[in-house]
ZAKE-512199 format. One record per residue: residue number from 1; x, y, z of N, C-alpha, C in turn. Coordinates in Angstrom, 2 decimals, always signed. Layout:
N
(r NUM (X Y Z) (X Y Z) (X Y Z)),
...
***
This chain:
258
(r 1 (+128.50 +80.07 +60.10) (+128.51 +79.85 +61.53) (+127.52 +80.28 +62.42)),
(r 2 (+126.39 +79.94 +63.14) (+124.80 +80.47 +63.73) (+125.81 +81.00 +64.76)),
(r 3 (+124.91 +81.87 +65.22) (+125.03 +83.34 +66.23) (+124.52 +82.62 +67.49)),
(r 4 (+125.56 +82.76 +68.46) (+125.59 +82.04 +69.85) (+124.85 +82.87 +70.40)),
(r 5 (+123.44 +82.31 +70.84) (+122.16 +82.98 +71.86) (+122.45 +83.64 +72.62)),
(r 6 (+123.63 +83.28 +73.66) (+124.01 +83.90 +74.73) (+124.84 +85.10 +74.86)),
(r 7 (+125.37 +84.91 +73.42) (+126.38 +86.36 +73.04) (+125.61 +87.43 +72.70)),
(r 8 (+124.58 +87.10 +71.71) (+123.31 +88.35 +71.60) (+122.16 +88.45 +71.60)),
(r 9 (+122.27 +87.94 +73.39) (+121.08 +87.96 +73.88) (+120.68 +89.52 +73.49)),
(r 10 (+119.52 +90.24 +74.15) (+119.46 +91.95 +74.20) (+119.74 +92.40 +75.56)),
(r 11 (+120.06 +93.88 +75.54) (+120.42 +94.38 +76.85) (+119.59 +95.41 +76.42)),
(r 12 (+120.04 +96.63 +77.89) (+119.49 +97.22 +77.87) (+120.25 +98.50 +77.38)),
(r 13 (+119.81 +98.83 +76.28) (+120.57 +100.14 +75.56) (+120.32 +101.33 +76.31)),
(r 14 (+121.25 +102.58 +75.88) (+121.58 +103.97 +76.41) (+120.33 +104.53 +76.36)),
(r 15 (+119.69 +104.55 +75.07) (+118.45 +105.26 +74.35) (+117.02 +104.82 +75.47)),
(r 16 (+117.16 +103.69 +76.14) (+115.96 +102.89 +76.59) (+116.63 +103.26 +77.76)),
(r 17 (+117.62 +103.25 +78.70) (+117.54 +103.31 +79.78) (+117.42 +105.00 +80.10)),
(r 18 (+117.61 +105.81 +79.06) (+117.38 +107.45 +78.89) (+115.52 +107.58 +79.32)),
(r 19 (+115.21 +106.46 +78.38) (+113.47 +106.83 +78.13) (+112.78 +106.50 +79.53)),
(r 20 (+113.29 +105.31 +80.11) (+112.79 +104.74 +81.19) (+112.86 +105.42 +82.53)),
(r 21 (+114.78 +106.23 +82.48) (+115.21 +106.36 +84.07) (+116.06 +107.51 +83.76)),
(r 22 (+115.11 +108.79 +83.08) (+116.19 +109.41 +82.28) (+116.49 +110.63 +84.15)),
(r 23 (+114.56 +110.44 +84.38) (+114.51 +111.77 +85.41) (+114.43 +111.10 +87.06)),
(r 24 (+114.62 +111.89 +87.95) (+114.44 +111.89 +89.14) (+112.59 +111.02 +89.43)),
(r 25 (+112.17 +111.24 +88.73) (+110.96 +111.37 +88.86) (+110.38 +109.72 +88.72)),
(r 26 (+111.17 +109.67 +87.40) (+110.85 +107.89 +86.73) (+111.56 +106.92 +87.70)),
(r 27 (+112.58 +107.24 +88.01) (+113.94 +106.53 +88.95) (+112.68 +106.38 +90.66)),
(r 28 (+112.26 +106.85 +91.00) (+111.51 +106.93 +92.02) (+110.09 +106.36 +91.61)),
(r 29 (+109.53 +106.08 +90.84) (+108.32 +105.68 +90.51) (+108.84 +103.98 +90.28)),
(r 30 (+109.84 +104.36 +89.45) (+110.71 +102.13 +89.19) (+110.95 +101.81 +90.56)),
(r 31 (+111.65 +102.44 +91.51) (+111.94 +102.15 +93.16) (+110.57 +101.40 +93.89)),
(r 32 (+109.51 +102.60 +93.56) (+108.47 +102.31 +94.48) (+107.80 +100.94 +94.15)),
(r 33 (+107.83 +101.00 +92.58) (+106.87 +99.74 +92.24) (+107.96 +98.44 +92.61)),
(r 34 (+108.82 +98.38 +92.31) (+109.76 +97.31 +92.59) (+109.83 +97.18 +94.38)),
(r 35 (+109.43 +98.17 +95.26) (+109.62 +97.63 +96.56) (+107.80 +97.47 +97.03)),
(r 36 (+107.29 +97.89 +96.60) (+105.77 +97.55 +96.60) (+105.03 +97.69 +95.93)),
(r 37 (+104.72 +96.53 +95.29) (+104.13 +96.27 +94.13) (+102.88 +96.30 +93.95)),
(r 38 (+102.24 +95.80 +94.85) (+100.74 +96.01 +94.95) (+100.41 +97.11 +96.04)),
(r 39 (+101.26 +97.10 +97.26) (+100.55 +98.28 +98.30) (+101.86 +98.67 +99.39)),
(r 40 (+101.46 +99.81 +99.71) (+102.57 +99.62 +100.54) (+102.80 +99.03 +101.87)),
(r 41 (+103.25 +98.80 +102.21) (+104.11 +97.47 +103.98) (+104.80 +98.66 +104.88)),
(r 42 (+104.63 +98.67 +105.41) (+105.48 +99.30 +106.83) (+106.52 +98.20 +106.79)),
(r 43 (+107.66 +99.07 +106.97) (+108.64 +98.37 +107.29) (+108.87 +97.58 +108.76)),
(r 44 (+108.25 +98.57 +109.55) (+108.46 +98.31 +111.09) (+107.58 +97.23 +111.64)),
(r 45 (+106.08 +97.63 +111.10) (+105.25 +96.85 +111.47) (+104.25 +95.82 +110.80)),
(r 46 (+104.66 +96.23 +109.06) (+104.07 +95.21 +108.06) (+102.81 +95.87 +107.97)),
(r 47 (+101.85 +96.89 +108.48) (+100.79 +97.35 +108.45) (+100.65 +97.83 +107.08)),
(r 48 (+99.42 +98.19 +105.78) (+99.71 +98.89 +104.91) (+98.89 +100.19 +104.76)),
(r 49 (+97.74 +100.66 +105.78) (+97.34 +101.80 +106.37) (+98.37 +103.28 +106.65)),
(r 50 (+98.43 +104.03 +105.51) (+99.03 +104.75 +105.55) (+98.77 +106.21 +105.17)),
(r 51 (+99.63 +107.27 +105.37) (+99.56 +108.50 +104.37) (+100.69 +109.00 +103.87)),
(r 52 (+100.70 +110.21 +102.93) (+101.88 +110.20 +102.72) (+101.78 +111.72 +102.39)),
(r 53 (+103.23 +112.32 +102.72) (+103.33 +114.08 +102.64) (+104.72 +114.38 +102.17)),
(r 54 (+104.94 +116.04 +101.29) (+105.97 +115.98 +100.91) (+106.94 +116.87 +101.81)),
(r 55 (+107.76 +116.72 +102.15) (+109.00 +117.60 +102.73) (+110.09 +117.83 +102.33)),
(r 56 (+110.51 +119.07 +101.53) (+111.82 +119.62 +101.46) (+111.97 +118.27 +99.82)),
(r 57 (+110.65 +118.72 +99.05) (+110.86 +118.18 +98.09) (+110.86 +116.46 +97.80)),
(r 58 (+110.49 +115.83 +99.19) (+110.85 +114.15 +99.35) (+109.62 +113.57 +99.41)),
(r 59 (+109.12 +112.78 +98.93) (+107.24 +112.00 +99.24) (+108.03 +111.05 +100.63)),
(r 60 (+107.07 +111.37 +101.57) (+107.07 +110.26 +102.95) (+106.24 +109.39 +103.17)),
(r 61 (+106.62 +108.55 +103.40) (+105.24 +107.19 +103.67) (+104.97 +107.45 +105.49)),
(r 62 (+103.49 +107.47 +105.56) (+103.80 +107.46 +107.28) (+103.18 +106.09 +107.67)),
(r 63 (+103.09 +105.33 +108.35) (+102.19 +104.31 +108.94) (+101.29 +104.84 +109.78)),
(r 64 (+100.18 +104.68 +109.77) (+98.51 +104.66 +110.65) (+98.56 +103.82 +111.58)),
(r 65 (+99.28 +102.43 +112.14) (+99.78 +102.07 +113.31) (+100.59 +102.53 +114.01)),
(r 66 (+101.99 +102.32 +113.45) (+102.83 +102.47 +114.22) (+103.44 +104.27 +114.36)),
(r 67 (+103.02 +104.65 +113.08) (+103.43 +106.43 +112.80) (+105.15 +106.28 +112.49)),
(r 68 (+105.30 +105.31 +111.98) (+106.92 +105.37 +111.58) (+106.65 +105.82 +110.24)),
(r 69 (+107.64 +106.89 +109.78) (+107.75 +107.74 +108.54) (+109.27 +106.79 +107.91)),
(r 70 (+108.54 +106.73 +106.38) (+109.82 +106.20 +105.87) (+109.84 +106.56 +104.39)),
(r 71 (+111.12 +106.37 +103.32) (+111.04 +107.08 +102.15) (+111.04 +105.79 +101.51)),
(r 72 (+111.31 +106.34 +99.76) (+111.10 +104.91 +99.31) (+112.43 +104.33 +99.63)),
(r 73 (+113.37 +105.32 +99.69) (+115.10 +104.95 +100.14) (+115.25 +104.26 +101.07)),
(r 74 (+114.61 +104.39 +102.25) (+114.61 +103.91 +103.12) (+114.79 +102.20 +103.30)),
(r 75 (+116.29 +101.90 +103.79) (+116.08 +100.49 +103.92) (+116.68 +99.81 +102.80)),
(r 76 (+116.96 +100.66 +101.72) (+117.25 +100.16 +100.42) (+119.14 +100.26 +100.22)),
(r 77 (+119.48 +99.95 +99.23) (+120.86 +100.25 +98.54) (+121.14 +101.76 +98.26)),
(r 78 (+120.22 +102.48 +98.24) (+120.37 +103.82 +98.60) (+120.16 +104.57 +99.37)),
(r 79 (+119.84 +103.90 +100.97) (+119.45 +104.61 +102.15) (+121.30 +105.65 +102.38)),
(r 80 (+120.46 +106.80 +102.57) (+121.46 +107.46 +103.16) (+122.26 +108.51 +102.11)),
(r 81 (+122.34 +107.72 +100.78) (+123.08 +108.16 +99.67) (+122.43 +109.65 +99.19)),
(r 82 (+123.68 +110.27 +98.89) (+123.09 +111.83 +98.33) (+123.39 +111.79 +96.77)),
(r 83 (+123.81 +110.71 +96.37) (+123.65 +110.89 +94.79) (+122.09 +110.57 +94.34)),
(r 84 (+121.89 +111.52 +93.50) (+120.70 +111.55 +92.96) (+120.47 +109.65 +92.40)),
(r 85 (+119.04 +109.16 +91.89) (+118.71 +107.78 +91.87) (+119.22 +108.08 +90.36)),
(r 86 (+119.06 +108.81 +89.13) (+119.29 +108.78 +87.64) (+120.89 +108.01 +88.09)),
(r 87 (+122.01 +108.45 +88.70) (+123.15 +108.13 +89.04) (+123.31 +106.55 +89.49)),
(r 88 (+122.52 +106.37 +90.17) (+122.61 +105.10 +90.74) (+122.16 +104.15 +89.37)),
(r 89 (+121.13 +104.56 +88.73) (+120.21 +103.48 +87.95) (+121.61 +103.54 +86.79)),
(r 90 (+122.31 +104.67 +86.28) (+122.96 +104.75 +85.20) (+124.42 +103.89 +85.87)),
(r 91 (+124.33 +103.82 +86.45) (+125.52 +102.71 +87.22) (+125.29 +101.26 +87.53)),
(r 92 (+124.15 +100.92 +87.81) (+123.56 +100.08 +87.69) (+123.71 +99.43 +86.60)),
(r 93 (+123.36 +99.71 +84.99) (+122.98 +99.48 +83.52) (+124.87 +99.13 +83.72)),
(r 94 (+125.49 +99.97 +83.72) (+126.88 +99.90 +83.15) (+127.65 +98.83 +84.00)),
(r 95 (+127.48 +98.87 +85.01) (+128.02 +97.20 +85.46) (+127.43 +96.10 +85.60)),
(r 96 (+125.73 +95.87 +85.30) (+125.58 +94.93 +84.79) (+125.31 +94.17 +83.27)),
(r 97 (+125.53 +95.32 +82.31) (+125.70 +95.07 +80.87) (+126.97 +95.13 +80.34)),
(r 98 (+128.02 +95.13 +80.88) (+129.28 +95.19 +80.44) (+129.53 +93.58 +81.14)),
(r 99 (+129.85 +92.73 +79.92) (+130.20 +91.28 +80.26) (+131.35 +91.30 +80.73)),
(r 100 (+132.69 +91.72 +80.47) (+133.69 +91.93 +80.93) (+134.00 +92.45 +81.90)),
(r 101 (+132.95 +93.09 +82.92) (+133.63 +93.71 +83.75) (+133.67 +95.66 +83.13)),
(r 102 (+133.41 +96.08 +84.28) (+133.85 +97.40 +84.00) (+134.34 +98.42 +85.62)),
(r 103 (+135.59 +98.41 +85.41) (+136.54 +99.41 +86.38) (+135.92 +100.40 +87.10)),
(r 104 (+136.64 +100.81 +88.03) (+135.82 +102.00 +89.03) (+136.43 +103.31 +88.19)),
(r 105 (+137.46 +103.26 +87.65) (+137.71 +104.49 +86.91) (+136.86 +104.87 +85.72)),
(r 106 (+136.18 +103.97 +85.05) (+135.50 +104.02 +83.88) (+134.41 +104.36 +84.19)),
(r 107 (+133.98 +103.85 +85.45) (+132.37 +104.13 +85.96) (+132.81 +105.39 +86.28)),
(r 108 (+133.69 +105.96 +86.76) (+134.08 +107.38 +87.37) (+133.68 +108.32 +86.53)),
(r 109 (+134.57 +107.80 +85.51) (+134.30 +109.07 +83.79) (+132.87 +109.02 +83.40)),
(r 110 (+132.22 +107.88 +83.27) (+130.48 +107.36 +82.83) (+129.68 +108.16 +83.58)),
(r 111 (+129.86 +108.53 +84.97) (+128.85 +108.68 +86.01) (+128.98 +110.50 +86.32)),
(r 112 (+130.47 +110.77 +85.92) (+130.85 +112.11 +86.01) (+131.06 +112.56 +87.68)),
(r 113 (+131.61 +111.46 +88.41) (+132.00 +111.22 +90.38) (+133.02 +111.39 +90.32)),
(r 114 (+133.74 +111.75 +91.54) (+134.89 +111.10 +91.94) (+135.22 +110.33 +91.63)),
(r 115 (+136.79 +109.16 +92.06) (+137.02 +107.92 +91.92) (+136.30 +107.53 +93.45)),
(r 116 (+136.59 +107.20 +94.43) (+135.70 +107.23 +95.33) (+134.86 +106.99 +95.92)),
(r 117 (+134.14 +107.59 +94.89) (+132.38 +107.34 +94.93) (+132.32 +106.38 +93.64)),
(r 118 (+132.93 +106.53 +92.70) (+132.48 +105.69 +91.49) (+132.95 +103.62 +92.02)),
(r 119 (+134.12 +103.91 +92.85) (+134.17 +102.63 +93.26) (+133.31 +102.13 +94.62)),
(r 120 (+132.75 +102.84 +95.53) (+131.97 +102.42 +96.35) (+130.64 +102.49 +96.00)),
(r 121 (+130.14 +102.63 +94.85) (+128.90 +102.50 +94.01) (+129.20 +101.19 +93.16)),
(r 122 (+130.44 +100.50 +92.54) (+130.82 +99.57 +92.29) (+130.49 +98.36 +93.40)),
(r 123 (+131.22 +98.66 +93.92) (+131.55 +97.45 +95.19) (+129.71 +97.31 +96.13)),
(r 124 (+129.08 +98.43 +96.68) (+128.00 +98.15 +96.91) (+126.90 +97.67 +96.31)),
(r 125 (+127.03 +97.25 +94.52) (+126.42 +96.70 +93.97) (+126.52 +95.14 +93.72)),
(r 126 (+127.73 +95.46 +93.61) (+128.54 +93.92 +93.57) (+128.04 +92.88 +95.07)),
(r 127 (+128.27 +93.73 +95.98) (+128.12 +93.07 +97.03) (+126.07 +92.83 +97.14)),
(r 128 (+125.52 +93.41 +96.57) (+124.06 +93.34 +96.42) (+123.92 +92.09 +95.54)),
(r 129 (+124.45 +92.19 +94.70) (+124.33 +90.94 +93.51) (+124.73 +89.54 +94.08)),
(r 130 (+125.57 +89.64 +94.90) (+126.47 +88.58 +95.68) (+125.23 +87.89 +96.55)),
(r 131 (+124.70 +89.21 +97.39) (+123.82 +88.51 +98.52) (+122.42 +87.75 +98.02)),
(r 132 (+122.35 +88.52 +96.45) (+120.79 +87.99 +96.17) (+121.24 +86.50 +95.52)),
(r 133 (+122.15 +86.38 +95.26) (+123.00 +85.24 +94.12) (+122.59 +84.34 +95.21)),
(r 134 (+123.59 +84.31 +96.60) (+124.13 +83.31 +97.29) (+122.30 +82.28 +98.00)),
(r 135 (+121.92 +83.48 +97.76) (+120.50 +82.51 +98.33) (+119.65 +81.16 +96.88)),
(r 136 (+120.27 +81.68 +95.86) (+119.90 +80.22 +94.58) (+120.45 +79.39 +95.06)),
(r 137 (+119.70 +78.17 +94.85) (+120.13 +76.69 +95.01) (+119.79 +76.00 +93.70)),
(r 138 (+121.01 +75.62 +93.37) (+120.92 +74.71 +92.20) (+120.16 +72.98 +92.02)),
(r 139 (+119.53 +73.16 +90.92) (+119.03 +72.06 +91.16) (+118.87 +70.92 +89.82)),
(r 140 (+118.37 +70.01 +89.84) (+118.84 +69.33 +88.55) (+119.67 +68.05 +88.18)),
(r 141 (+120.57 +68.46 +86.98) (+121.69 +67.85 +87.27) (+122.42 +69.00 +86.98)),
(r 142 (+123.74 +68.53 +88.43) (+124.59 +69.74 +88.70) (+125.79 +69.35 +88.34)),
(r 143 (+126.94 +69.56 +87.46) (+128.03 +69.23 +87.26) (+129.27 +70.22 +88.02)),
(r 144 (+129.82 +69.55 +88.74) (+130.93 +70.44 +90.28) (+132.52 +70.03 +89.72)),
(r 145 (+133.04 +70.97 +90.01) (+135.20 +70.70 +90.01) (+135.18 +71.83 +90.89)),
(r 146 (+136.22 +71.40 +91.18) (+137.31 +72.60 +91.86) (+138.26 +73.34 +91.33)),
(r 147 (+138.55 +74.24 +91.51) (+139.76 +74.84 +91.30) (+140.73 +75.76 +92.54)),
(r 148 (+141.34 +76.21 +91.77) (+142.20 +77.11 +92.72) (+142.36 +78.71 +92.40)),
(r 149 (+142.34 +79.51 +93.04) (+142.26 +81.32 +92.55) (+144.21 +81.47 +93.33)),
(r 150 (+144.21 +82.39 +92.43) (+145.81 +83.14 +93.04) (+146.79 +83.32 +91.97)),
(r 151 (+147.67 +84.25 +92.09) (+148.28 +84.69 +91.11) (+150.37 +83.97 +91.59)),
(r 152 (+150.93 +84.41 +90.91) (+152.66 +83.74 +91.50) (+152.77 +85.07 +92.61)),
(r 153 (+153.12 +83.89 +93.16) (+154.21 +84.53 +94.95) (+154.99 +83.92 +95.36)),
(r 154 (+155.88 +84.30 +96.24) (+156.73 +83.32 +96.85) (+156.06 +82.31 +97.61)),
(r 155 (+156.60 +81.05 +97.86) (+156.30 +80.49 +98.71) (+155.87 +79.23 +98.10)),
(r 156 (+155.09 +77.99 +98.45) (+154.89 +76.65 +98.24) (+154.37 +76.98 +96.60)),
(r 157 (+154.71 +75.73 +95.73) (+153.71 +76.31 +94.65) (+152.76 +75.03 +93.91)),
(r 158 (+151.82 +75.18 +93.38) (+150.67 +74.15 +93.15) (+149.50 +74.21 +94.05)),
(r 159 (+149.32 +72.86 +93.77) (+147.98 +72.54 +95.23) (+148.27 +72.80 +96.47)),
(r 160 (+147.73 +73.48 +97.53) (+147.87 +73.15 +99.20) (+148.72 +74.54 +98.77)),
(r 161 (+148.74 +75.29 +98.49) (+149.82 +76.62 +98.55) (+148.91 +77.76 +99.29)),
(r 162 (+149.78 +78.27 +100.28) (+149.31 +79.23 +101.05) (+149.00 +80.24 +100.63)),
(r 163 (+149.25 +80.63 +98.96) (+149.02 +81.94 +98.36) (+147.66 +81.52 +97.59)),
(r 164 (+147.32 +80.87 +97.54) (+146.29 +80.19 +96.91) (+144.62 +79.78 +97.15)),
(r 165 (+143.39 +80.49 +96.53) (+142.26 +79.90 +97.41) (+141.64 +78.83 +97.16)),
(r 166 (+141.03 +77.98 +97.78) (+140.78 +76.66 +96.59) (+138.76 +77.12 +96.20)),
(r 167 (+138.15 +76.78 +95.78) (+137.17 +76.78 +95.48) (+136.13 +76.03 +94.96)),
(r 168 (+134.77 +76.00 +94.73) (+134.02 +75.13 +93.84) (+133.21 +75.91 +92.58)),
(r 169 (+132.98 +75.28 +91.54) (+132.32 +75.89 +90.37) (+131.07 +74.82 +90.07)),
(r 170 (+130.37 +74.79 +90.16) (+129.06 +74.21 +90.40) (+127.94 +74.73 +89.29)),
(r 171 (+127.77 +73.36 +88.33) (+126.78 +74.54 +87.44) (+125.67 +73.49 +87.18)),
(r 172 (+124.57 +74.11 +87.17) (+122.76 +73.52 +86.49) (+122.92 +73.44 +85.18)),
(r 173 (+122.79 +72.37 +84.94) (+122.07 +71.95 +83.31) (+120.90 +71.97 +83.31)),
(r 174 (+120.06 +71.95 +82.21) (+118.78 +72.04 +82.09) (+119.03 +70.54 +81.17)),
(r 175 (+117.70 +70.02 +80.86) (+117.09 +69.01 +80.16) (+118.17 +68.98 +78.61)),
(r 176 (+118.24 +69.74 +78.19) (+118.93 +69.65 +77.30) (+120.45 +69.62 +77.11)),
(r 177 (+120.88 +69.87 +78.54) (+122.49 +69.73 +78.48) (+123.08 +71.42 +78.72)),
(r 178 (+122.15 +72.30 +78.92) (+122.81 +73.75 +78.18) (+122.57 +74.22 +80.04)),
(r 179 (+123.97 +75.35 +80.45) (+124.04 +76.21 +81.26) (+122.78 +76.77 +81.82)),
(r 180 (+122.20 +76.78 +83.13) (+121.46 +77.50 +83.43) (+121.91 +78.60 +84.38)),
(r 181 (+122.22 +78.12 +85.68) (+122.95 +78.84 +86.85) (+124.51 +78.32 +87.30)),
(r 182 (+125.51 +79.00 +87.79) (+126.36 +78.41 +88.06) (+126.88 +79.03 +89.78)),
(r 183 (+127.75 +78.77 +90.25) (+127.78 +78.81 +91.24) (+129.42 +78.84 +91.62)),
(r 184 (+129.90 +79.98 +92.27) (+131.63 +79.89 +92.52) (+131.75 +80.07 +94.08)),
(r 185 (+132.26 +79.17 +95.00) (+131.98 +79.14 +96.23) (+133.48 +79.02 +96.63)),
(r 186 (+133.73 +80.09 +97.53) (+134.99 +79.51 +98.27) (+135.43 +78.66 +99.22)),
(r 187 (+136.17 +77.53 +99.70) (+136.11 +76.69 +100.20) (+137.53 +76.39 +101.80)),
(r 188 (+137.77 +75.84 +102.62) (+138.55 +76.20 +103.57) (+139.84 +75.25 +102.80)),
(r 189 (+139.23 +74.00 +102.30) (+140.18 +73.11 +101.73) (+139.28 +72.17 +101.03)),
(r 190 (+140.15 +71.41 +100.45) (+139.56 +70.23 +99.33) (+139.27 +68.87 +100.15)),
(r 191 (+138.79 +68.91 +100.89) (+138.94 +67.60 +101.59) (+137.24 +67.15 +101.25)),
(r 192 (+136.80 +66.10 +101.18) (+135.79 +65.64 +101.47) (+134.81 +65.97 +102.57)),
(r 193 (+135.11 +66.46 +103.95) (+134.10 +67.10 +104.33) (+134.14 +68.27 +104.57)),
(r 194 (+134.79 +69.16 +103.89) (+134.52 +70.85 +103.53) (+133.67 +70.35 +102.04)),
(r 195 (+133.94 +69.57 +100.97) (+132.69 +69.66 +100.43) (+131.38 +69.10 +100.28)),
(r 196 (+131.20 +68.30 +101.39) (+129.75 +68.05 +101.87) (+129.72 +68.56 +102.44)),
(r 197 (+130.27 +69.52 +103.29) (+129.39 +70.79 +103.89) (+129.17 +72.35 +102.87)),
(r 198 (+129.63 +71.98 +101.67) (+129.51 +72.78 +100.77) (+127.96 +72.42 +100.12)),
(r 199 (+127.88 +71.55 +100.00) (+126.90 +70.51 +99.02) (+125.11 +70.75 +99.57)),
(r 200 (+124.87 +71.24 +100.87) (+123.92 +70.98 +101.36) (+123.46 +72.46 +101.39)),
(r 201 (+123.91 +73.82 +101.32) (+123.58 +74.83 +101.26) (+123.47 +75.07 +99.50)),
(r 202 (+124.05 +74.34 +98.80) (+124.52 +75.24 +97.11) (+122.85 +73.93 +96.79)),
(r 203 (+122.57 +73.01 +97.10) (+121.38 +72.05 +96.07) (+120.08 +72.47 +96.79)),
(r 204 (+119.36 +71.91 +95.67) (+117.99 +72.23 +96.41) (+117.90 +70.93 +96.58)),
(r 205 (+117.76 +69.96 +96.28) (+117.21 +68.49 +95.83) (+117.95 +67.83 +97.22)),
(r 206 (+117.14 +67.29 +98.31) (+118.02 +66.19 +99.79) (+118.64 +65.46 +98.91)),
(r 207 (+118.13 +64.69 +97.91) (+118.86 +63.12 +97.10) (+119.83 +63.53 +96.43)),
(r 208 (+120.10 +64.61 +95.93) (+121.11 +65.14 +95.13) (+122.52 +65.88 +96.11)),
(r 209 (+122.28 +66.21 +97.22) (+123.38 +66.24 +98.09) (+123.79 +65.17 +99.32)),
(r 210 (+122.58 +64.20 +99.30) (+123.41 +62.72 +100.02) (+124.20 +62.16 +99.11)),
(r 211 (+123.65 +61.79 +97.65) (+124.37 +61.55 +97.02) (+126.19 +61.67 +96.84)),
(r 212 (+125.97 +63.32 +97.20) (+127.27 +63.91 +96.88) (+128.57 +63.85 +97.99)),
(r 213 (+127.38 +64.27 +99.21) (+127.89 +63.72 +100.45) (+128.50 +62.35 +100.60)),
(r 214 (+128.32 +61.47 +100.07) (+128.46 +59.99 +100.04) (+129.63 +59.61 +99.52)),
(r 215 (+129.61 +60.45 +98.27) (+131.02 +60.02 +97.07) (+131.94 +61.01 +97.73)),
(r 216 (+131.67 +62.28 +98.78) (+132.82 +62.87 +99.07) (+133.79 +61.96 +99.76)),
(r 217 (+132.24 +61.47 +100.84) (+132.92 +60.90 +102.24) (+133.93 +59.87 +102.39)),
(r 218 (+133.49 +58.84 +100.55) (+133.93 +57.75 +100.15) (+135.33 +57.91 +99.60)),
(r 219 (+135.70 +59.21 +98.81) (+136.74 +59.28 +98.02) (+137.80 +60.20 +98.89)),
(r 220 (+136.86 +61.52 +99.94) (+137.29 +62.41 +100.42) (+138.36 +62.88 +100.00)),
(r 221 (+138.42 +63.90 +98.39) (+138.96 +65.09 +98.13) (+138.75 +65.26 +96.49)),
(r 222 (+138.85 +65.88 +95.92) (+138.40 +66.52 +94.97) (+139.69 +66.11 +93.46)),
(r 223 (+139.68 +66.01 +92.03) (+140.34 +65.71 +91.75) (+140.36 +67.54 +90.71)),
(r 224 (+141.97 +67.46 +89.84) (+141.71 +68.90 +89.38) (+141.30 +69.43 +88.39)),
(r 225 (+141.01 +70.66 +88.54) (+140.31 +71.45 +87.74) (+140.65 +71.53 +86.22)),
(r 226 (+140.25 +71.00 +85.15) (+140.49 +71.53 +84.14) (+139.57 +71.87 +82.57)),
(r 227 (+139.68 +73.11 +82.15) (+139.37 +73.32 +80.93) (+138.89 +72.72 +79.82)),
(r 228 (+137.45 +71.92 +79.67) (+137.28 +71.39 +78.25) (+136.19 +72.37 +77.83)),
(r 229 (+135.73 +72.09 +76.47) (+134.60 +72.29 +75.88) (+133.41 +71.07 +75.61)),
(r 230 (+134.04 +69.95 +75.62) (+133.45 +68.65 +75.41) (+133.34 +68.15 +76.86)),
(r 231 (+131.66 +67.40 +76.98) (+131.66 +67.00 +78.46) (+133.07 +65.79 +78.24)),
(r 232 (+133.72 +66.07 +79.82) (+135.38 +64.92 +79.61) (+134.51 +63.51 +79.71)),
(r 233 (+135.41 +62.65 +80.03) (+135.17 +61.57 +80.63) (+135.13 +61.12 +81.89)),
(r 234 (+134.52 +60.78 +82.59) (+135.13 +60.32 +83.91) (+136.65 +60.05 +84.53)),
(r 235 (+137.48 +60.92 +85.02) (+138.93 +60.37 +85.08) (+138.68 +59.67 +86.41)),
(r 236 (+139.55 +59.58 +86.97) (+139.73 +58.80 +88.34) (+140.98 +59.24 +88.73)),
(r 237 (+141.25 +60.11 +90.04) (+142.41 +60.62 +90.39) (+143.07 +59.85 +91.74)),
(r 238 (+143.78 +59.61 +92.00) (+143.65 +59.76 +93.45) (+143.55 +60.22 +94.61)),
(r 239 (+142.54 +59.78 +95.40) (+142.13 +60.57 +96.61) (+141.20 +61.33 +96.07)),
(r 240 (+140.60 +61.76 +95.02) (+139.78 +62.32 +94.63) (+138.41 +62.19 +93.94)),
(r 241 (+137.32 +62.86 +93.67) (+136.19 +62.37 +92.94) (+136.29 +62.11 +91.54)),
(r 242 (+135.64 +61.63 +91.13) (+135.36 +61.15 +89.69) (+135.06 +62.63 +88.97)),
(r 243 (+136.21 +63.46 +87.81) (+135.74 +64.46 +87.19) (+135.05 +64.61 +86.35)),
(r 244 (+134.25 +65.68 +86.46) (+132.92 +65.37 +85.55) (+131.59 +64.87 +86.23)),
(r 245 (+131.53 +64.19 +87.30) (+131.00 +63.43 +87.93) (+129.14 +64.34 +87.61)),
(r 246 (+128.20 +63.51 +87.28) (+126.90 +63.86 +87.19) (+126.18 +64.05 +88.76)),
(r 247 (+125.22 +64.91 +88.85) (+125.23 +64.91 +89.95) (+123.48 +64.79 +89.75)),
(r 248 (+122.74 +64.11 +89.22) (+120.77 +64.17 +89.51) (+119.91 +64.01 +90.24)),
(r 249 (+118.75 +64.88 +90.12) (+117.64 +64.24 +91.55) (+116.49 +64.89 +90.35)),
(r 250 (+115.72 +64.23 +91.09) (+114.21 +64.96 +90.75) (+113.62 +65.55 +91.65)),
(r 251 (+113.75 +66.81 +91.89) (+113.25 +67.48 +93.34) (+111.99 +67.85 +92.97)),
(r 252 (+111.23 +68.01 +94.24) (+109.40 +68.24 +94.42) (+109.48 +69.68 +94.33)),
(r 253 (+110.69 +70.94 +95.02) (+110.14 +71.89 +95.20) (+111.05 +72.33 +93.67)),
(r 254 (+110.67 +72.67 +93.27) (+110.98 +74.00 +91.55) (+111.55 +75.28 +92.50)),
(r 255 (+111.31 +75.52 +93.63) (+111.85 +77.44 +93.21) (+113.16 +77.14 +93.50)),
(r 256 (+114.63 +78.01 +92.95) (+115.56 +77.71 +93.08) (+115.79 +78.98 +93.66)),
(r 257 (+115.11 +79.68 +94.92) (+115.32 +80.47 +95.81) (+115.19 +79.80 +97.40)),
(r 258 (+116.04 +80.10 +97.83) (+115.76 +79.33 +99.09) (+115.17 +80.86 +100.74)),
***
C-alpha cells in the first residue's frame, strides 16, 4: 500500500529545532527577520530611519522621527513575557508538530514550567493561529456541510438541542479533487439566512457565494452531516441543501488572504 503523503510529510525534528533556535540570540535573530524582513519599520509612525542601543542586555530600536523605542518582542505574541524565547520556540514546535494536539500538562513537562504557564502559552498560541487562519478565504471548488458539536447532557436530544453548537465545515479542493484548506465556523443556527451570511466572509469569489446564497435562501436550511470516504451522491433532505453540493467559481483574485 502506498504511503499517505499527508501523514508522512516532513516536519521539524528536535535536532533541527536545537540547531536553528537553540539559543536566545538565534531566536531573536529569527524573530527580527520575521518581523522586519527587509528593514526596520517603526510601529508608531512607519518610518525606517533609526538607531539601536543595548540596555540590560536587551536590544532596543529607536525611531529617528518620533523617538519611539521598541524591542523585537514589543507588540508580538511574546510581549511582556518573562519567559526566554527558547521556551516559546520549543512550545511552538511542540504545539504545531503534534497532529493529535498536546495537552497543557504534557507541555508543562516538556518545557519545565508550571502548569498555569504551560496552559497560558498553549492558549496564546492557539489564539494566534486561529486569528491568522480566520482571514483565509476559500476559493475554487468548495464542499461544505453542517454538523453539531457537543456531548451527552440532560435536555432535548439531537438537532436543535441547547447543549450542542452548530457549525459549518468547508473544504477547498484543487483541480485534482485533493483538499487544500479547511474552515470550521460556529454559527447561530442552520437557517438559510445564517449560512448565507457565513458564505460571504468564507469565500474569496463573489460568484461562488452568490450561488451559495441563492441556494440557501431557496432551501432555507442544511442537511445532516455524514462521514464518508468517497464523495457522496447529492441527497435531498426536507428543508436542507443538497449534501455534497459543489460550489465552483473562477476567481480572478488568487490571493487566499483577506
